N, C-alpha and C positions, 0 to 999 in steps of 0.2 A: 888881042880881042878884049874889049871892055866887058864889064859885067852885064851891060844891057844887050851886048851882042850874043850872049850865051842863049842857045835855044831853050825855050820854056817847055818842059814836058807836060802834056795834058794828062790828067788822070784817065785811066782806062774807062771806057764806056761800060756802064752796067748792063749785064745781059738782061733782056726783058723777062719779066716774071711769066712763068707758064700760066695760062688761063686756069682758073679754078674749075675743077671737074663739075660738070652739070649733073645734078642728081635728078634722075627721071622719076616721076611719080609712078607708083605701082599701077599696073593695068591688068586687064582680064585676058591678055593674049594667051597665056598658057592654059588657063581654065577653058577657054573657048576651043583650044585644040582638043582637049579631053572630051568636051561636049560634042564636037564634030565626029569624034571617034565612036560615039554611041551612048555616052553617059547621059542620064537625065538630070541627075543632081551631083554636083561636085562640091566637096567640103574643103575649104582651106583651113589648115590647122597649125597652131603654134603653141609652144609652152613657155611658161615663165616660172621662176622660183626653183629651177633645177639645182643651182649652186648655193641656195640659201642654207643657213644653219638651223633655221627654225621655220615653223609654219608649213603649209601645204605646198605641193607642186600643183600648178594649175595649167589646164589646157583649154585654149579657146578654139571654137569652131564657127565658121561662117559659111553657109551653104548658098551657092549660086546656081542658076540654070541659064538656059539659052536666052531668056528674056531679061536677065539682069543687066542693067546699064552700068556705066562707069561709076567707080566708087566716089564717095563724097570728097571734095577738095580737102587737101591737108592730110589725108590718110598716108601713113608711112609706118615703117617698123617702129614699134613702141619705144625702143631704146634711143631713137633719134628725136623723140618728142619730149617736151617738158610735161610735167604732171598737169599743168593747166591746159596745154594743148590737147592732151589725151582726153581729159574730162570734157572739153568743149566739143569733141567729136562724138560723144556718146549719143546725143539725141539723133543725129543723122545716121549713125551706124545702127541704131535700134530699128530703123526703118529700111535699111539697105539690105538687099539679098532676100533669099527665101526664108531662111531661119538662122538662128544663132544661139550659142550656148557656151557656158564655161563649166568644165568638170574639174574636180579637185581630188587629190589623194593626200590624206593627212600625214603628219610626221610619224604617227604610230604605224600607219600602213607602209610608209617608206622604210621604217625600221624592220617591219615584218617581212616584206617581200623584196626590198632593194629598190633603188631609184628607177631602173628601167621598167620593171614590172609596175611600179607606181605610176609612171608616166602613162603606161598602157591603160591602167585602171582609170586615170583621169580622162584620157582621151575617149575611152569607151563610154564613160559616163556622159561626156558631152555629146557624143554621137547618139546615145540612147535618148537624150533629151530632145534633140532635133528630130529623131525618128518618130517620136510620139506625136509630132505636129505635122511633118511632111512626108514621113516614111523613110526607109533606109536610103542612105546615099549610095551612089554607084562607085564613086571614086573619092579618094582623099589626096589632096596635094599637101605634102609634108615638107617643112623646111629642113634642110640639112642633107647629109649623106647616109644616115643610119636610120633604118626603119624600125623604130621602137614600138610602133603601133601594132604590127602583125605579131600574133602569138607564135613564138618559136615552137618547132616540133618537140623539142626537149623541155618545154615550159615547166613541166612538173618538177624538174630538177632545181628550179630557181624560185620555189615558193609561190608559184602562180596560184591565184584563187579564181574560182568561177564567179562571174558577176551576174546578178539578176539583170535581165534585159538584154543579155548578149545576143539572144536569138533575134531580138527586134532589130539589132544593128546589122546582122548578117556579116558578110566578109567583103567589104569594099576593097577595090583594087587601090593599092597605095603607090602614088607617084612621088618620087623623091626629087627635090630640086634645091641645090645649094644656093643660099641667099634668096630663097623664095620670099622671105619677109621684106626684102627690098624691091622685088620685081612683080610679085603676084598680089593683086589687090585683096583677094579673099584671105590670104595668109597674113598680110599686113593688118587687115581689119581684125582678124582673130587675135593677133598679138596685142592690139590695143585693148580689146575687150578683156582678155585674160589679165593683162597688166593692171587695168583699172580695178577689176574685181578682186584680184589678189591683194593689191595695195590697200583696198578698203578693208579686207579681212584682217590684214596685219595691223592696221590702225585701230580697229576695234579690239583686237587682242591686246594691243599695247595698253589699253585702259586697265586691264586686269594684271598686266605684268610691266608696269611703267619703268622698272629699273633697266630694261633692255633697250629702250628707245626704239621700239619697232615702228612707231609712227614716222620716224625719219629714216631708219636704215632698212625697214621692211624685212628684217630677219637675216640680212646679209652680214658679212664679216667686217663691219666697220670698226673703227677704233673704240667707239663707245660701247658697242655690242660686246667686243672681246673683253674689255675691262669689266663689264658687268658679269660676263660668264666667269671670269677668274675670281670675282668677288662673291658672287651669289651662287655659282654653279648653274647647271641647266634646269630649265623649267620643264613641265610635262609636254610643252609644245616644241621642244628642241628635238632634233634628230639624233637620238642618243647612240645610234649605231655608227655615227660618223665620228671621226677623230676631232672632237671639239677642242678649241684652244683654251683649256681650263687652267693650265699652269701646274707647276709641281705641287703646290699646296692643295690642289684639287684632285690629285691622283694621276696626273698625266705622266 
């Protein structure tokens, strides 16, 4: 057999790439189920800043009712959007829904009562704000599987504090939904509002504490933030009850 008579093996065909998953826009499907069950006002709620080393934890709330139409195009979980895209949504979100608000709990409050109770404080403050304009909501749609909004029966053991305006909020029924920020329009909108407001707060705080670069890292544990903590120590706006990465020279 000559060289030309040898069979030529063809390279194996490449398997076709699976199609990219289609990301559906958040909708009001779950909110409308709750409304059909008798609720008049449903509040989508989401938090930002929970894992930050400095600054507040912030909770956004967007209230919808049976007349609320589909959310503005482009609304998604804030983590999936660029800062410019989030900011561009603010004018439309300020007109969408029945009411909207963002509540905060400071670093000092987080140190005093712990992060879960501080989340509850921020959420109640946001609900109080919307209640002053439209009345108490009947239900809250909360992202995740842990109900941090409802006050536990043993709350006094965890440093809970009574908040002015709690009577105005009442006791809305809390509905948990994992990945609600991806599927529920009111929750996604709340996450965008909370992220934009907290980012703005951290940028303004950065002007007073420029060494920590909060205008870029927003208080999270970026490399430049950690270097500044090890060099300068914590500021009054850091969560001092947390195990901050201060280094051996700072007493860690």
